[in-house]
C-alpha positions as CSV (number, residue, x, y, z in Angstrom):
1,M,2.6,3.5,27.6
2,G,1.2,5.1,24.5
3,R,-2.5,5.4,23.7
4,T,-4.1,5.4,20.4
5,A,-6.3,8.3,19.2
6,L,-9.4,6.1,20.2
7,A,-11.1,6.3,23.5
8,V,-14.3,4.6,24.8
9,T,-16.2,4.3,28.2
10,G,-19.4,2.3,28.3
11,L,-21.1,3.5,25.1
12,A,-19.2,6.9,25.0
13,V,-16.4,7.1,22.5
14,F,-13.6,9.7,22.0
15,L,-11.9,9.8,18.6
16,G,-8.8,12.0,17.9
17,G,-6.4,12.4,14.9
18,P,-7.3,10.5,11.7
19,L,-9.9,8.4,13.5
20,A,-12.0,11.6,14.0
21,E,-12.3,12.0,10.2
22,P,-16.0,11.4,9.1
23,A,-14.9,8.7,6.4
24,V,-12.9,6.8,9.0
25,R,-15.8,7.1,11.6
26,L,-18.2,5.6,9.0
27,A,-15.9,2.7,8.2
28,L,-15.3,2.1,11.9
29,F,-19.0,2.0,13.1
30,G,-20.8,1.1,9.8
31,R,-23.1,4.2,10.0
32,A,-22.9,7.9,10.7
33,L,-23.2,8.8,14.3
34,A,-23.8,12.3,15.8
35,V,-20.6,13.8,17.4
36,R,-19.7,16.7,19.7
37,P,-16.2,18.4,19.7
38,A,-14.0,17.2,22.5
39,H,-10.5,17.9,23.8
40,L,-8.1,15.7,25.7
41,P,-5.6,17.8,27.6
42,G,-2.0,17.0,28.6
43,H,-1.6,14.5,25.6
44,G,-0.2,14.6,22.1
45,L,-0.4,12.6,18.9
46,F,2.4,10.3,17.6
47,A,2.9,7.8,14.9
48,T,3.1,4.1,15.8
49,D,4.7,1.1,14.1
50,L,1.3,0.2,12.6
51,P,0.8,2.1,9.4
52,G,-2.2,4.5,9.7
53,V,-2.6,4.0,13.5
54,V,-1.9,7.3,15.2
55,G,-1.5,7.2,19.0
56,I,-1.8,9.4,22.0
57,A,0.9,9.9,24.6
58,A,0.9,12.1,27.8
59,T,2.8,15.3,27.4
60,A,3.7,18.1,29.8
61,A,1.5,20.5,27.7
62,G,-0.8,20.6,24.8
63,G,-3.8,18.3,24.1
64,V,-5.6,16.3,21.4
65,S,-8.7,17.7,19.8
66,G,-11.4,15.3,18.5
67,V,-15.0,14.3,18.8
68,I,-17.0,12.3,21.3
69,L,-20.0,10.3,20.4
70,R,-22.4,7.6,21.8
71,A,-22.5,4.2,20.2
72,G,-25.0,1.4,20.5
73,K,-24.1,-2.3,21.0
74,P,-23.6,-3.1,17.2
75,E,-21.3,-0.1,16.8
76,R,-19.4,-1.2,20.1
77,D,-19.0,-4.7,18.8
78,R,-17.4,-3.3,15.5
79,L,-15.2,-1.1,17.7
80,D,-14.0,-4.1,19.8
81,T,-13.3,-6.1,16.6
82,A,-11.2,-3.2,15.2
83,M,-9.4,-2.8,18.5
84,S,-8.5,-6.5,18.5
85,A,-7.5,-6.4,14.8
86,L,-5.2,-3.5,15.4
87,G,-3.8,-4.9,18.7
88,L,-5.4,-2.2,21.0
89,R,-6.5,-2.3,24.6
90,A,-8.6,0.0,26.8
91,D,-7.5,2.7,29.4
92,A,-9.4,5.5,31.2
93,V,-8.8,9.2,30.4
94,T,-10.8,12.4,31.0
95,V,-11.8,14.5,28.0
96,H,-13.3,18.1,28.0
97,T,-16.4,18.9,26.1
98,S,-18.2,22.3,25.6
99,D,-20.6,21.4,28.4
100,G,-18.1,20.2,31.0
101,A,-15.8,17.3,31.7
102,E,-16.6,13.7,30.8
103,T,-14.7,10.5,31.5
104,A,-13.8,8.2,28.7
105,V,-11.7,5.0,28.2
106,T,-8.8,5.2,25.7
107,A,-7.7,2.2,23.6
108,C,-4.0,1.7,23.8
109,V,-1.6,0.3,21.3
110,A,-0.5,-3.1,22.5
111,R,2.8,-2.8,20.8
112,P,3.5,1.0,20.5
113,G,7.2,0.6,19.4
114,A,9.2,3.9,19.2
115,A,7.0,7.0,19.2
116,R,7.6,9.5,16.4
117,P,6.0,13.0,16.2
118,W,2.9,12.9,14.0
119,D,2.8,15.5,11.3
120,S,-0.9,16.5,10.9
121,A,-0.2,18.6,7.7
122,A,1.2,15.5,6.0
123,W,-2.1,13.6,6.6
124,T,-3.9,14.2,3.4
125,Q,-7.4,13.4,2.3
126,R,-5.8,10.6,0.3
127,H,-4.4,9.0,3.5
128,T,-7.8,9.3,5.2
129,A,-9.5,7.4,2.3
130,V,-6.8,4.6,2.6
131,L,-7.4,4.2,6.4
132,A,-11.2,4.2,6.1
133,A,-11.0,1.6,3.3
134,G,-8.6,-0.5,5.3
135,L,-10.8,-0.5,8.4
136,D,-13.8,-1.4,6.2
137,E,-11.9,-4.4,4.6
138,A,-10.7,-5.6,8.0
139,L,-14.2,-5.5,9.6
140,R,-15.7,-7.3,6.7
141,S,-13.0,-10.0,6.8
142,V,-13.8,-10.6,10.4
143,A,-17.5,-10.8,9.6
144,D,-16.5,-13.4,7.0
145,G,-14.6,-15.6,9.6
146,S,-11.1,-14.1,9.8
147,R,-9.4,-13.9,13.2
148,P,-8.6,-10.4,14.5
149,A,-5.0,-11.6,15.4
150,A,-4.4,-12.6,11.7
151,L,-5.6,-9.1,10.6
152,F,-3.2,-7.5,13.0
153,R,-0.3,-9.3,11.2
154,R,-1.7,-8.5,7.8
155,W,-2.6,-4.9,8.5
156,P,0.2,-3.4,6.2
157,Q,-0.9,-5.8,3.4
158,V,-4.5,-4.7,3.9
159,L,-3.6,-1.0,3.5
160,S,-1.4,-1.7,0.5
161,R,-4.3,-3.5,-1.2
162,V,-6.9,-0.9,-0.6
163,S,-4.3,1.8,-1.7
164,S,-4.1,-0.1,-5.0
165,R,-7.9,-0.2,-5.3
166,L,-8.1,3.6,-4.8
167,R,-5.5,4.2,-7.5
168,A,-7.3,1.9,-9.8
169,A,-10.5,3.8,-9.5
170,K,-9.0,6.9,-11.3
171,A,-10.3,7.7,-14.8
172,A,-8.3,5.8,-17.6
173,P,-8.5,6.3,-21.4
174,T,-11.1,4.5,-23.3
175,L,-10.5,5.6,-26.9
176,V,-10.8,2.1,-28.3
177,R,-11.9,-0.3,-25.5
178,R,-15.3,-0.4,-23.9
179,A,-16.1,2.4,-21.4
180,A,-17.5,0.4,-18.5
181,A,-21.0,1.7,-17.3
182,A,-23.0,0.9,-14.2
183,G,-24.5,-2.5,-14.4
184,D,-22.0,-3.9,-17.0
185,I,-20.7,-6.3,-14.4
186,Q,-23.1,-8.2,-12.1
187,P,-21.3,-9.8,-9.2
188,A,-23.1,-12.7,-7.5
189,R,-20.6,-14.0,-4.9
190,R,-17.1,-13.2,-3.6
191,S,-15.0,-15.2,-1.2
192,E,-11.3,-15.0,0.0
193,P,-10.1,-18.5,0.7
194,Y,-6.5,-17.3,1.3
195,A,-5.2,-14.0,2.6
196,D,-1.7,-13.3,3.9
197,F,1.1,-11.3,2.2
198,F,-0.9,-11.9,-0.9
199,A,-4.5,-12.9,-1.2
200,V,-6.7,-15.0,-3.5
201,E,-10.3,-14.0,-4.3
202,D,-13.0,-16.2,-5.9
203,H,-15.8,-14.5,-7.8
204,D,-19.1,-15.6,-9.4
205,L,-20.3,-12.9,-11.9
206,R,-21.8,-12.0,-15.2
207,F,-20.5,-9.3,-17.5
208,R,-22.0,-7.6,-20.6
209,R,-20.9,-9.1,-23.9
210,F,-20.0,-6.9,-26.9
211,N,-23.3,-7.8,-28.6
212,G,-25.2,-6.1,-25.7
213,G,-26.4,-9.1,-23.9
214,F,-24.9,-10.8,-20.8
215,A,-22.5,-13.7,-20.6
216,D,-23.6,-16.8,-18.6
217,P,-22.5,-16.8,-15.0
218,V,-18.8,-17.6,-14.7
219,S,-16.5,-18.4,-11.8
220,R,-13.1,-16.6,-11.8
221,A,-10.2,-16.5,-9.4
222,A,-7.8,-13.6,-8.9
223,F,-4.4,-13.5,-7.3
224,V,-4.6,-10.2,-5.3
225,A,-1.2,-8.3,-5.2
226,C,-0.3,-4.8,-4.4
227,D,0.7,-2.1,-6.9
228,A,4.5,-2.1,-7.5
229,V,7.1,0.0,-9.1
230,T,10.2,-0.8,-11.3
231,V,13.0,1.7,-12.1
232,L,16.1,1.1,-14.3
233,P,18.8,3.4,-13.3
234,Y,20.5,5.0,-16.3
235,D,23.6,7.3,-16.6
236,P,23.2,9.1,-20.0
237,A,26.7,10.7,-19.7
238,R,28.4,7.2,-19.5
239,D,25.6,5.2,-21.3
240,R,25.5,2.8,-18.4
241,V,22.6,1.0,-16.6
242,L,22.3,-0.8,-13.3
243,V,20.4,-4.1,-13.0
244,V,19.9,-6.2,-9.9
245,E,20.2,-9.9,-9.5
246,Q,18.3,-12.0,-6.8
247,F,16.7,-15.4,-6.1
248,R,13.1,-15.4,-7.1
249,M,10.4,-17.8,-5.9
250,G,8.4,-17.7,-9.1
251,P,11.0,-19.3,-11.3
252,F,11.9,-21.7,-8.5
253,A,8.3,-22.9,-8.1
254,R,7.9,-23.2,-11.9
255,G,10.9,-25.6,-11.9
256,D,13.3,-23.2,-13.6
257,A,16.9,-24.5,-13.4
258,Q,18.2,-20.9,-13.0
259,P,15.9,-19.1,-10.4
260,W,18.3,-16.2,-10.0
261,S,16.9,-13.3,-12.0
262,L,18.3,-10.1,-13.6
263,E,15.8,-7.3,-13.1
264,A,15.3,-3.6,-12.8
265,V,15.1,-2.2,-9.2
266,A,11.6,-3.1,-8.0
267,G,9.3,-3.2,-5.0
268,R,5.8,-2.8,-3.9
269,V,4.1,0.7,-3.1
270,D,3.8,1.0,0.6
271,P,0.7,2.4,2.2
272,F,0.6,6.3,2.3
273,E,3.4,6.7,-0.3
274,T,3.2,7.6,-4.0
275,P,4.6,5.3,-6.7
276,E,7.3,8.0,-7.4
277,D,8.4,7.8,-3.7
278,A,8.4,4.1,-3.8
279,A,10.7,4.1,-6.8
280,R,13.2,6.4,-5.2
281,R,13.0,4.4,-1.9
282,E,13.6,1.1,-3.6
283,A,16.7,2.5,-5.5
284,A,18.2,3.6,-2.2
285,E,17.4,0.3,-0.5
286,E,18.5,-2.2,-3.2
287,A,21.4,-0.2,-4.8
288,G,22.3,2.7,-2.6
289,L,21.3,5.1,-5.3
290,T,19.8,8.6,-5.1
291,L,17.9,9.1,-8.2
292,G,17.5,12.3,-10.2
293,R,14.7,12.7,-12.7
294,L,12.3,10.0,-13.2
295,L,11.0,9.2,-16.8
296,S,7.8,7.3,-17.1
297,V,8.0,4.1,-19.2
298,A,4.6,2.8,-18.8
299,E,1.8,1.9,-16.3
300,Y,0.4,-1.6,-16.8
301,Y,-0.9,-4.9,-15.7
302,P,1.8,-7.5,-16.4
303,S,-0.7,-10.5,-16.3
304,P,-4.3,-9.2,-16.3
305,G,-5.9,-12.6,-16.8
306,A,-5.7,-13.5,-13.2
307,V,-3.3,-11.2,-11.3
308,T,-4.3,-7.8,-9.9
309,E,-0.7,-6.5,-9.7
310,F,-0.2,-3.0,-11.5
311,L,3.2,-1.7,-12.3
312,Y,4.6,1.7,-12.6
313,S,7.9,1.6,-14.5
314,W,10.5,4.3,-14.8
315,I,13.9,5.1,-16.1
316,G,15.8,6.9,-13.2
317,L,18.7,9.3,-14.3
318,V,21.6,8.9,-12.0
319,E,25.4,8.9,-12.1
320,L,27.1,5.5,-12.4
321,P,30.8,6.2,-12.4
322,Q,31.9,2.6,-11.6
323,T,31.3,-0.6,-13.3
324,G,31.3,-4.1,-11.8
325,A,29.1,-5.6,-9.1
326,W,28.2,-4.9,-5.4
327,L,25.8,-6.3,-2.9
328,G,22.7,-4.4,-1.7
329,G,19.2,-4.9,-0.2
330,L,17.7,-4.8,3.3
331,E,18.7,-7.5,5.8
332,S,15.4,-6.8,7.6
333,E,13.5,-8.0,4.6
334,A,15.9,-11.0,3.9
335,E,17.0,-9.3,0.7
336,D,20.1,-10.8,-0.9
337,I,20.8,-8.6,-4.0
338,R,23.7,-8.2,-6.3
339,C,23.9,-5.0,-8.3
340,H,25.5,-5.0,-11.8
341,V,26.6,-1.8,-13.6
342,M,27.1,-2.3,-17.3
343,D,27.1,-0.5,-20.7
344,F,23.7,-0.2,-22.3
345,A,24.9,-2.4,-25.1
346,G,25.7,-5.1,-22.7
347,L,22.2,-5.1,-21.3
348,M,20.8,-5.4,-24.8
349,A,23.1,-8.3,-25.5
350,L,21.9,-10.0,-22.4
351,I,18.3,-9.6,-23.6
352,D,19.1,-10.9,-27.0
353,S,20.8,-14.0,-25.5
354,G,17.7,-14.8,-23.4
355,E,19.5,-14.4,-20.0
356,V,17.2,-11.5,-19.2
357,Q,13.7,-13.0,-18.7
358,N,12.1,-10.2,-16.6
359,A,9.3,-8.4,-18.5
360,P,9.6,-5.0,-16.9
361,L,13.4,-4.9,-17.5
362,I,12.9,-5.9,-21.1
363,L,10.2,-3.2,-21.6
364,S,12.3,-0.6,-19.9
365,A,15.3,-1.4,-21.9
366,L,13.3,-1.2,-25.2
367,W,11.8,2.1,-24.2
368,L,15.3,3.4,-23.3
369,S,16.7,2.3,-26.7
370,R,14.2,4.6,-28.3
371,A,14.9,7.5,-26.0
372,R,18.6,7.0,-25.3
373,D,20.0,9.3,-28.0
374,G,18.0,12.3,-27.0
375,L,18.9,11.8,-23.3
376,R,22.6,11.6,-24.2
377,A,22.4,14.6,-26.4
378,A,20.6,16.6,-23.6
379,G,22.8,15.5,-20.9
């Protein structure tokens, strides 16, 4: 049985791996606690099936370095909540500190799955920030009434949403639009009446008007989705593109008589991966393609009035020696995808006819129409 990198006995807690990072400890306990270095011999770290949860397993040699701390009842309650939300349970181990041996209780992964070696060099500060923000959101959701078991099921979605928020916090150009300053938006209330694969948030707030004053309080709802990518595979030597076709719930729920949609390869950005990595992964999963150079089309909100989704669109250079159609997608995600390879002129004809109704594909095709001659000349 594997153990997580989290150990607790009474009010004594051992943390190892990412959970020992200061930002993660702060999110886990709600305040900074004094720590001492500690070591758990005869164990090693491994990655579990839960994103961001790094576990401990007994090994013939080696050990896990971390920290030990003392937690009061409020911190222990937060720890118990986090354990339940992540599907953990307790087990006893002995850790060594600089002043001797001390017994602790380790939280175990309830469903450890297949253990994989954990690469500490790959755990960047970016990943630490995602894990800390995810724990903070999970604990706030429980305080607001969510059940820990529901959070366990939604943990990958929680991490994807907080990853999107962290990317959104980066500086963006403000040459024409207002540069937001502290106090320009005054939140009054936030609630989350629905949260699963997606979430809905209700907000009461005021915002600064262009005349310098504040708007009257308003109530606004947002459909909270994760950041996503699209990539249009293009072969400049043959002037061919690949588009995918699949059933889409949005057109169906709208009442569209034709709910099968022609699109660019697309998918959400998973926790702990970059948008570029997501684009390459989706091309492999949906169409069996290994992309070459990625050319950025745009980074944008497709529907900013009420949807948080942010898209990264690319053209992906690749060889497309055959035309026609074949099937793709992952059965594990219930994907039923048909891939179509066609001349670029054929794609533009489908856009002109109205058969292509997917905004990222139209945007990418129009961008490619401007860059295509240069790419073909260079190729």
